[in-house]
C-alpha positions in Angstrom: -83.8 6.2 -26.6 -80.5 6.5 -24.7 -77.7 9.0 -25.6 -74.6 7.7 -27.4 -71.5 8.2 -25.6 -68.3 8.0 -27.8 -65.5 5.7 -26.6 -62.0 5.8 -27.8 -62.3 2.7 -29.7 -65.6 3.8 -31.4 -63.7 7.2 -32.4 -60.7 5.2 -33.7 -63.1 2.8 -35.9 -65.1 5.9 -37.1 -61.9 7.6 -38.2 -60.4 4.6 -39.8 -63.7 3.9 -41.5 -63.9 7.5 -43.0 -60.3 7.1 -44.2 -61.2 3.9 -46.0 -64.1 5.4 -47.8 -62.3 8.8 -48.7 -59.4 6.5 -50.1 -62.0 4.2 -51.9 -63.4 7.4 -53.6 -60.2 8.5 -54.9 -60.2 11.7 -53.0 -57.3 10.9 -50.8 -53.9 12.2 -52.1 -50.7 11.8 -50.2 -49.8 14.8 -48.1 -46.5 14.9 -49.6 -47.5 15.2 -53.1 -50.3 17.9 -52.8 -49.1 21.4 -54.2 -45.6 20.3 -54.8 -43.9 23.5 -55.8 -41.1 23.5 -58.8 -37.6 23.3 -58.2 -36.0 26.7 -58.7 -32.9 27.1 -60.7 -29.9 27.5 -58.5 -27.3 30.3 -59.0 -24.1 28.9 -60.8 -25.9 25.9 -62.1 -25.6 26.6 -65.8 -21.9 27.4 -65.4 -20.1 25.2 -68.3 -23.4 24.0 -69.4 -23.0 22.2 -73.0 -26.3 21.9 -74.6 -26.8 18.2 -75.9 -24.6 16.3 -74.0 -24.8 12.5 -75.1 -26.7 9.8 -73.0 -24.0 7.8 -71.6 -23.4 4.6 -69.3 -20.9 6.3 -67.3 -18.9 9.3 -67.5 -15.0 8.5 -67.4 -13.8 5.8 -65.0 -16.6 6.2 -62.4 -16.3 5.4 -58.7 -18.7 8.2 -57.7 -22.5 8.1 -58.2 -24.8 11.2 -58.8 -28.3 10.0 -58.0 -31.7 11.8 -57.7 -35.5 11.9 -58.7 -37.5 13.8 -61.0 -41.1 14.5 -60.1 -44.0 16.8 -61.6 -44.9 20.0 -59.7 -48.3 19.8 -58.3 -49.3 16.2 -58.0 -45.5 14.8 -57.5 -46.0 12.1 -59.9 -42.5 10.4 -60.9 -41.5 11.5 -64.5 -40.1 8.7 -66.6 -37.7 9.0 -69.5 -36.6 12.5 -68.5 -33.1 13.4 -69.6 -30.9 14.9 -66.9 -27.5 16.2 -68.0 -24.7 16.1 -65.3 -20.9 17.5 -65.3 -18.5 18.3 -62.6 -14.8 18.9 -61.8 -13.5 15.4 -61.2 -10.2 13.7 -60.5 -10.4 13.3 -64.4 -11.1 16.5 -65.6 -12.7 19.9 -65.4 -16.3 20.8 -65.6 -15.8 22.8 -68.6 -14.4 19.7 -70.5 -16.4 17.7 -73.0 -15.5 14.4 -71.5 -16.8 15.6 -68.1 -20.4 16.1 -69.4 -22.9 13.2 -69.9 -26.8 12.6 -69.8 -28.8 9.9 -68.2 -32.6 9.1 -68.4 -35.0 8.6 -65.5 -36.7 5.0 -64.9 -40.4 4.1 -64.2 -40.1 5.7 -60.6 -38.6 8.8 -61.7 -35.2 8.1 -60.7 -31.6 8.6 -62.3 -28.4 7.4 -61.4 -25.0 7.9 -63.1 -21.6 6.8 -62.3 -18.7 9.6 -62.6 -15.1 10.0 -61.4 -14.8 11.4 -58.0 -16.0 15.1 -57.7 -13.2 17.3 -56.2 -13.2 21.1 -55.0 -13.5 23.8 -57.5 -13.4 27.4 -56.4 -13.1 26.1 -52.7 -16.1 23.6 -53.0 -17.0 20.1 -54.1 -20.0 20.3 -56.2 -22.0 18.8 -59.1 -23.9 20.4 -61.8 -27.1 18.9 -63.2 -29.7 20.0 -65.7 -33.3 19.2 -67.0 -33.3 21.1 -70.4 -35.8 19.3 -72.7 -38.9 21.2 -73.9 -41.5 19.4 -72.1 -40.9 21.1 -68.8 -39.1 24.5 -67.8 -35.5 24.3 -67.8 -33.8 23.9 -64.2 -30.0 24.0 -63.3 -29.0 22.7 -60.1 -25.8 23.0 -58.4 -25.6 21.0 -55.2 -22.6 21.2 -52.8 -21.0 18.3 -51.2 -20.9 18.1 -47.3 -17.5 16.6 -47.4 -15.2 16.3 -50.4 -14.6 12.6 -49.5 -18.1 11.7 -50.2 -18.6 9.2 -53.0 -22.3 10.1 -54.0 -24.2 13.0 -54.3 -28.1 13.5 -54.8 -30.3 16.0 -56.3 -33.9 16.1 -56.9 -36.1 18.0 -59.7 -39.5 18.9 -59.3 -40.6 20.1 -62.9 -43.0 22.4 -63.9 -44.8 21.9 -67.5 -43.6 24.4 -70.1 
């Protein structure tokens, strides 16, 4: 019997076969989703929060987009139907004003999108406020800062821990 000398081609083929078998067995999980840590609440995120803000199609006249995703901690699965409240200091009102608040729901991909008036600086920074505040997962408040006050969109991403 002659010894088997692995070649680059045989090693690549063996590696692809092993990955295929692992995938077929259901044991392969995307690396980005393993052990996904929950999003911590940001300092100042709850400022001017109004519990129960209504679900709306748009806040005010629009022109600015707040977007993001909502995923479950651990496996990173997208969460559909999650209520995200959004508010900010805008060209049409202050973040303390009821008409500057609204909520939206995530779609099947865990994505949300809500149009609102242009965010303007408050206390020297252009920033938005977002909250997840339903009982299925732990409450999270975010306060993302815009890199430039002239931006017309801002993203925020939630990774939620079951309550």
